[in-house]
C-alpha positions in Angstrom: -91.3 83.1 95.0 -92.6 86.6 95.1 -96.0 88.3 95.4 -98.7 86.5 93.6 -96.4 83.5 92.9 -96.1 82.9 96.6 -99.9 83.3 97.1 -100.7 80.9 94.3 -98.2 78.4 95.6 -99.6 78.5 99.1 -103.1 78.1 97.7 -102.0 75.0 95.8 -100.5 73.6 99.0 -103.8 74.2 100.8 -105.8 72.4 98.0 -103.4 69.5 98.2 -103.8 69.3 102.0 -107.6 69.3 101.5 -107.3 66.5 99.0 -105.2 64.5 101.4 -107.8 65.2 104.1 -110.5 63.9 101.8 -108.7 60.7 101.2 -107.5 60.1 104.8 -109.3 57.3 106.6 -108.0 58.2 110.0 -110.0 61.1 111.6 -106.9 62.5 113.3 -104.9 62.6 110.0 -108.0 64.2 108.4 -108.0 66.9 111.1 -104.2 67.4 110.7 -104.5 68.0 106.9 -107.4 70.4 107.3 -105.3 72.3 109.9 -102.4 72.4 107.5 -104.7 73.8 104.8 -106.0 76.5 107.1 -102.4 77.5 107.9 -101.4 77.7 104.2 -104.5 79.9 103.6 -103.5 82.1 106.6 -100.1 82.6 105.1 -101.6 84.0 101.9 -102.8 86.9 103.9 -99.3 88.0 105.0 -97.0 90.4 103.3 -93.4 89.3 103.3 -90.5 91.9 103.5 -87.9 91.9 100.9 -85.3 90.7 103.5 -87.5 87.7 104.4 -88.1 87.0 100.7 -84.3 86.9 100.2 -83.6 84.8 103.2 -86.3 82.3 102.1 -84.8 82.2 98.6 -81.3 81.4 99.9 -82.7 78.8 102.3 -84.8 77.1 99.7 -82.0 76.9 97.2 -79.6 75.7 99.9 -82.1 72.9 100.8 -82.4 71.9 97.1 -78.6 71.8 96.9 -78.5 74.5 94.3 -75.6 76.9 94.1 -76.5 80.6 94.4 -80.0 82.0 94.5 -82.7 82.3 91.9 -81.2 85.7 91.2 -77.8 84.1 90.3 -76.0 85.5 93.3 -74.2 83.3 95.7 -75.8 83.2 99.2 
């Protein structure tokens, strides 16, 4: 994920959290989902360094059990 892709993704996560909050019957869960949405929106305001982008790419691909990174290089 880079640039606008990351921002769009984080916005989608925020919307999903707000939808979960809307559906939550428990007020504490509703508050948790709203807080998570606020945090995702806050992340959209930050610029990520190329080094952090690469580290996140390697980490995410490792978590998904994929070999190498999105760029085709081994971690």
